[in-house]
C-alpha positions in Angstrom: 58.4 -203.8 -49.1 58.0 -200.7 -47.0 58.9 -201.2 -43.4 56.3 -200.4 -40.8 56.7 -197.2 -38.9 57.9 -197.0 -35.3 54.4 -196.3 -33.9 53.0 -199.4 -35.7 55.9 -201.6 -34.5 55.5 -200.5 -30.9 51.7 -201.0 -30.9 52.2 -204.4 -32.6 54.8 -205.4 -29.9 52.5 -204.4 -27.1 49.6 -206.2 -28.7 51.6 -209.3 -29.4 53.0 -209.4 -25.9 49.6 -208.9 -24.3 48.0 -211.6 -26.4 50.8 -214.1 -25.8 50.9 -213.4 -22.0 47.1 -213.5 -21.7 46.9 -216.7 -23.8 49.5 -218.4 -21.7 47.8 -217.3 -18.5 44.4 -218.4 -19.9 45.8 -221.8 -21.0 47.5 -222.5 -17.7 44.4 -221.3 -15.7 42.2 -223.5 -17.9 44.4 -226.6 -17.4 44.6 -226.1 -13.6 40.9 -225.4 -13.1 40.0 -228.3 -15.4 42.2 -230.8 -13.5 40.9 -229.5 -10.2 37.2 -229.8 -11.3 37.8 -233.3 -12.7 39.5 -234.4 -9.5 36.7 -233.1 -7.4 34.1 -234.6 -9.7 36.0 -237.9 -9.6 36.1 -237.9 -5.8 32.4 -237.2 -5.6 31.6 -239.9 -8.1 33.7 -242.5 -6.2 32.0 -241.6 -2.9 28.6 -242.1 -4.5 29.6 -245.3 -6.2 31.0 -246.8 -3.0 27.8 -245.9 -1.2 25.7 -247.6 -3.9 28.1 -250.6 -4.0 27.6 -251.1 -0.2 23.9 -251.4 -0.7 24.3 -253.9 -3.6 26.9 -255.9 -1.8 24.5 -256.6 1.1 22.0 -258.0 -1.3 24.6 -260.0 -3.2 26.0 -261.5 0.0 22.6 -262.3 1.5 21.3 -263.7 -1.8 17.9 -262.2 -1.1 15.8 -260.2 -3.6 15.8 -259.6 -7.3 19.0 -257.8 -8.4 17.0 -255.7 -10.9 14.7 -254.5 -8.1 17.8 -253.7 -6.0 19.3 -251.5 -8.8 16.0 -249.7 -9.2 16.0 -248.8 -5.5 19.4 -247.0 -5.8 19.1 -243.2 -5.8 21.4 -242.6 -8.8 19.5 -239.5 -10.1 19.7 -238.6 -13.8 23.5 -238.6 -14.2 24.5 -242.1 -12.8 23.8 -245.6 -14.2 24.4 -248.7 -12.0 25.4 -252.1 -13.4 26.2 -255.3 -11.6 28.2 -258.2 -13.2 27.7 -261.6 -11.5 29.5 -264.6 -12.8 29.9 -263.0 -16.3 26.3 -261.8 -16.6 25.4 -258.1 -16.6 22.4 -256.8 -14.6 21.1 -253.3 -15.3 17.8 -251.5 -15.3 15.7 -252.2 -18.3 16.1 -248.6 -19.5 19.9 -249.0 -19.3 20.3 -251.5 -22.1 23.5 -251.0 -24.1 25.4 -249.0 -21.5 27.6 -252.0 -20.8 29.3 -251.4 -24.1 30.8 -248.2 -22.6 32.6 -250.1 -19.9 36.2 -250.8 -21.1 37.4 -254.4 -21.1 40.6 -253.4 -19.3 38.6 -252.0 -16.4 36.5 -255.2 -16.2 39.7 -257.3 -16.0 41.1 -255.1 -13.3 37.9 -255.2 -11.2 37.6 -259.0 -11.6 41.2 -259.3 -10.3 39.9 -257.7 -7.0 41.1 -254.1 -7.6 38.7 -251.1 -7.9 39.3 -248.7 -10.8 38.2 -245.5 -12.4 38.3 -244.6 -16.1 37.0 -241.7 -18.3 35.1 -242.7 -21.4 32.8 -241.5 -24.1 29.4 -243.0 -24.6 27.2 -241.8 -27.4 29.7 -239.0 -28.1 29.3 -237.7 -24.5 31.9 -237.7 -21.7 31.4 -240.0 -18.7 33.3 -241.7 -15.9 33.1 -245.4 -15.0 33.9 -246.6 -11.5 34.4 -250.3 -11.0 34.2 -251.9 -7.4 34.6 -255.6 -6.7 31.8 -257.0 -4.5 32.9 -260.6 -4.2 34.9 -263.2 -6.0 32.2 -263.6 -8.7 30.4 -260.2 -8.5 31.4 -256.6 -9.3 29.6 -253.2 -9.2 30.0 -250.6 -12.0 28.6 -247.1 -12.0 28.6 -244.9 -15.2 28.6 -241.2 -14.2 27.8 -238.6 -16.9 30.2 -235.6 -17.2 27.9 -233.4 -19.3 27.5 -230.7 -16.7 31.3 -230.6 -16.1 31.9 -230.4 -19.9 29.4 -227.5 -20.2 31.2 -225.8 -17.3 34.6 -226.2 -19.0 33.2 -224.8 -22.2 31.9 -221.7 -20.4 35.3 -221.4 -18.7 37.1 -221.6 -22.0 34.9 -219.0 -23.5 35.4 -216.6 -20.6 39.2 -217.1 -20.7 39.3 -216.6 -24.4 37.3 -213.4 -24.1 39.6 -212.2 -21.3 42.6 -212.9 -23.6 41.1 -210.9 -26.5 40.2 -208.0 -24.2 43.7 -208.1 -22.8 45.2 -208.0 -26.3 43.0 -205.0 -27.1 44.1 -203.4 -23.8 47.7 -204.1 -24.9 47.1 -202.4 -28.2 45.5 -199.4 -26.5 48.4 -199.2 -24.0 50.9 -199.4 -27.0 49.0 -196.6 -28.7 49.1 -194.4 -25.6 52.7 -195.2 -25.0 53.8 -194.3 -28.5 51.9 -191.0 -28.2 53.8 -190.3 -25.0 57.2 -191.6 -26.1 57.1 -190.1 -29.6 55.9 -186.6 -28.4 59.6 -185.5 -27.9 60.4 -186.7 -31.4 57.4 -184.7 -32.8 58.8 -181.7 -31.0 62.2 -182.3 -32.5 60.7 -182.8 -36.0 58.7 -179.5 -35.6 61.9 -177.6 -34.6 63.8 -179.2 -37.5 61.0 -178.1 -39.9 61.1 -174.6 -38.6 64.8 -174.5 -39.1 64.4 -175.8 -42.6 61.8 -173.1 -43.3 64.4 -170.5 -42.4 63.6 -169.9 -38.7 67.1 -170.4 -37.4 66.2 -169.2 -33.9 64.1 -172.4 -33.2 65.5 -174.3 -30.2 64.4 -177.2 -28.0 63.7 -176.9 -24.3 66.4 -178.9 -22.6 64.5 -179.0 -19.3 61.4 -180.5 -20.8 62.4 -184.1 -20.4 65.3 -185.1 -18.1 65.9 -188.4 -20.0 66.3 -186.5 -23.3 68.4 -183.6 -22.1 71.5 -184.9 -23.8 69.7 -185.3 -27.1 68.0 -181.9 -27.0 71.3 -180.3 -25.9 73.1 -181.9 -28.9 70.3 -180.8 -31.2 70.5 -177.2 -30.0 74.3 -177.3 -30.3 74.1 -178.6 -33.8 71.6 -175.8 -34.8 73.9 -173.2 -33.2 76.8 -174.4 -35.2 74.7 -174.7 -38.4 73.4 -171.2 -37.9 76.9 -169.9 -37.3 78.2 -171.7 -40.4 75.4 -170.3 -42.5 76.0 -166.8 -41.2 79.7 -167.1 -42.0 78.9 -168.4 -45.5 76.4 -165.6 -46.1 78.9 -163.0 -44.8 81.7 -164.5 -47.0 79.5 -164.5 -50.1 78.3 -160.9 -49.4 81.9 -159.7 -48.7 83.2 -161.4 -51.8 80.4 -160.0 -54.0 80.8 -156.6 -52.5 84.5 -156.6 -53.0 84.0 -157.7 -56.6 81.6 -154.9 -57.4 84.2 -152.1 -57.5 86.5 -153.7 -60.0 83.5 -155.1 -61.8 82.0 -151.7 -62.3 85.3 -150.5 -63.7 85.3 -153.5 -66.1 81.7 -152.7 -67.1 82.6 -149.1 -67.8 85.6 -150.1 -69.8 83.6 -152.6 -71.7 80.9 -150.0 -72.4 83.6 -147.7 -73.9 84.9 -150.5 -76.0 81.4 -151.5 -77.2 80.7 -147.9 -78.3 83.9 -147.9 -80.4 83.4 -151.4 -81.8 82.8 -150.1 -85.3 86.2 -148.7 -85.6 87.9 -152.0 -84.7 88.9 -154.8 -87.1 86.9 -158.1 -87.0 89.3 -159.9 -84.7 89.3 -157.1 -82.1 85.5 -156.6 -82.5 85.0 -160.3 -81.7 87.2 -160.0 -78.6 85.3 -157.0 -77.4 82.0 -158.9 -77.9 83.3 -161.8 -75.8 84.6 -159.6 -73.1 81.5 -157.5 -72.8 79.3 -160.6 -72.7 81.4 -162.2 -70.0 81.4 -158.9 -68.0 77.6 -158.8 -68.2 77.4 -162.4 -67.1 79.8 -161.7 -64.3 77.7 -158.8 -63.1 74.6 -160.9 -63.1 76.4 -163.6 -61.1 77.6 -161.2 -58.5 74.0 -159.7 -58.2 72.5 -163.2 -57.8 75.1 -164.1 -55.2 74.3 -161.0 -53.2 70.6 -161.9 -53.5 71.2 -165.4 -52.2 73.4 -164.2 -49.4 70.8 -161.8 -48.0 67.5 -163.6 -48.8 67.3 -166.5 -46.3 64.9 -164.4 -44.1 61.1 -165.0 -44.0 59.0 -163.1 -46.5 58.0 -159.5 -45.9 54.4 -159.7 -47.1 52.3 -156.8 -48.3 49.1 -156.6 -50.4 49.9 -156.2 -54.1 48.1 -156.3 -57.5 49.6 -159.4 -59.1 48.5 -158.4 -62.6 50.6 -155.2 -62.4 53.5 -157.2 -61.0 53.3 -159.8 -63.8 53.2 -157.0 -66.4 56.4 -155.6 -64.9 58.0 -159.0 -64.9 57.2 -159.4 -68.6 58.7 -156.0 -69.4 61.9 -156.8 -67.5 62.1 -160.2 -69.4 61.2 -158.7 -72.8 58.2 -161.0 -73.3 54.7 -160.0 -74.4 52.2 -159.2 -71.6 49.6 -161.2 -73.6 50.8 -164.4 -72.0 49.5 -163.3 -68.6 46.3 -165.1 -67.4 44.9 -164.4 -64.0 42.3 -166.6 -62.1 40.7 -165.6 -58.9 41.5 -162.6 -56.7 44.2 -160.3 -58.1 45.1 -159.0 -54.7 47.9 -161.1 -53.2 49.4 -160.8 -49.8 53.1 -161.7 -50.6 56.6 -160.3 -50.6 56.5 -158.0 -53.7 60.2 -158.1 -54.4 60.5 -161.8 -54.1 57.5 -162.6 -56.2 58.6 -160.2 -58.9 62.0 -162.0 -59.0 60.2 -165.4 -59.1 58.3 -164.4 -62.2 61.3 -162.7 -63.8 63.6 -165.6 -63.3 61.1 -168.1 -64.5 60.4 -166.0 -67.7 64.2 -165.6 -68.2 64.7 -169.3 -67.8 61.9 -170.0 -70.4 63.5 -167.6 -72.9 67.0 -169.0 -72.4 66.3 -172.7 -72.1 62.6 -173.3 -73.2 62.3 -171.5 -76.5 60.3 -168.7 -74.9 57.3 -168.7 -72.5 53.8 -169.6 -73.8 51.8 -168.7 -70.7 52.2 -167.0 -67.3 49.3 -168.3 -65.2 48.5 -166.7 -61.9 45.9 -168.5 -59.7 44.5 -167.7 -56.2 42.3 -170.6 -54.9 42.1 -173.1 -52.1 44.1 -171.0 -49.7 47.2 -170.6 -51.9 48.8 -168.5 -54.6 50.1 -170.3 -57.7 52.5 -169.0 -60.3 52.8 -171.2 -63.4 55.1 -170.6 -66.4 54.8 -172.8 -69.5 57.4 -172.9 -72.3 57.7 -174.6 -75.7 61.1 -176.2 -75.2 62.1 -179.8 -75.0 60.9 -180.3 -71.4 62.9 -181.4 -68.4 64.1 -185.0 -67.9 63.4 -186.8 -64.7 67.1 -186.7 -63.7 67.2 -182.9 -64.2 64.0 -182.4 -62.1 65.9 -183.6 -59.0 68.6 -181.0 -59.2 67.2 -178.2 -61.4 66.5 -175.9 -58.4 70.0 -176.4 -57.0 72.7 -173.7 -57.3 74.9 -173.5 -60.4 72.7 -176.0 -62.4 72.0 -175.1 -66.0 69.7 -176.9 -68.4 70.3 -177.4 -72.1 69.0 -174.7 -74.4 65.9 -175.4 -76.4 67.5 -174.5 -79.8 70.3 -172.6 -81.3 69.3 -169.2 -80.0 69.4 -170.5 -76.5 72.8 -170.4 -74.7 74.5 -171.5 -71.6 75.5 -168.0 -70.4 73.2 -168.1 -67.4 74.6 -167.9 -63.9 73.0 -171.2 -62.8 71.4 -169.3 -59.8 68.1 -168.1 -61.3 66.0 -171.2 -60.4 67.9 -171.5 -57.0 66.6 -168.0 -56.2 63.1 -169.1 -57.3 63.2 -172.0 -54.8 64.7 -169.8 -52.1 62.0 -167.1 -52.5 59.3 -169.8 -52.5 60.7 -171.3 -49.3 60.7 -167.9 -47.7 56.9 -167.9 -48.2 56.8 -171.5 -46.8 56.0 -172.6 -50.4 57.4 -175.0 -53.0 58.8 -174.8 -56.5 58.4 -177.8 -58.8 58.7 -178.6 -62.5 56.9 -181.1 -64.8 56.5 -181.7 -68.5 53.3 -180.6 -70.2 51.2 -183.2 -72.0 51.5 -181.3 -75.3 55.2 -180.6 -75.0 57.4 -178.2 -73.1 58.1 -177.6 -69.4 55.8 -176.3 -66.7 57.3 -174.6 -63.7 55.0 -174.2 -60.8 55.4 -172.2 -57.6 52.9 -172.5 -54.8 52.7 -170.1 -51.9 50.4 -170.6 -49.0 48.0 -167.8 -48.4 48.5 -165.8 -45.2 45.7 -163.3 -44.4 46.7 -159.7 -44.4 
């Protein structure tokens, strides 16, 4: 399973933290407010119950009047219900029948023992509060106070706090998104500089004064690039010097081999075979030195000019000794590219097709969607997935398509193709064709002239 990116992890952390914090604050706030409201409601209910109990006690003690009439005179409103228990009998308003079932037996025993009590209950599925007050040895007063309004208030409070928690979580996600944009901006700058360097712009550097907290990182990055640039310059200089020093003796060897080749008919078979081997190796050595010189000097950006790609492709076919009939052009024939590099891309791909792919079957040139595309198809065995990963590396050779193929290549042809493509900020890839053979594709982004 792919791990989430740094941006997603930071946003998730901010969101989770905000949700947990807001949920904890909301829960604690709800509990504190709920307890406070319940206590206040309980105090108000007890005060009202004691007031009503005082009125009823006067009637109980005096023994005057009808208890039902006394209860009807009480101003209990729509939320309170008054009940009197005298010598085990319940007395309530006629409309209050059945409410005595809501009074807990434990509370009744407590009040009959001479101690007042309060208990929260549910009657008809609705919350209420029962207050019991002893009036005399044989009488007690009970008042059932509905908590519907308080329950509605608490539901509203819970909804408000939940909404606040959700909004806080959203604010945390927004803060995380903004923070990642701010915190990852230096990394984007470093990534951009690294891409420029990978594209061959070795003068790309980071501003060490841009962020005091990242001065050490940016300084280390610039130092690494300086050392890398110096190392690459030394390697290029070494390859160029070696290749240059080899040219003089190589030219002498080539001249000697040419003389021997011209006199081959006068030699016996053994000597003729030795001459063929030597001249072949000298030619290969010369190609290798030329390719090394090309690699040593060609890590600079492309020098683009406007060219006729059809004429350039025809020249590449002549240099590779393949028929020009394989050329197919789609789109505009005027390309704005580095002529020398593109010519070598085509030539090297055609040489590779001849040497390893049984010969090229098509040289396709396309200009569409803001890019130039060079495609060379061959009729060889194709390229295995393992070879595709390394085929554009230096000194890598593929297997020949059949007997007339050979392994006398320098192993630098496709490396030069990749390097010339990179100089245009392009790519070089290979795939197998559905009907057999390999397809080498070079894509170069279009840059207006």
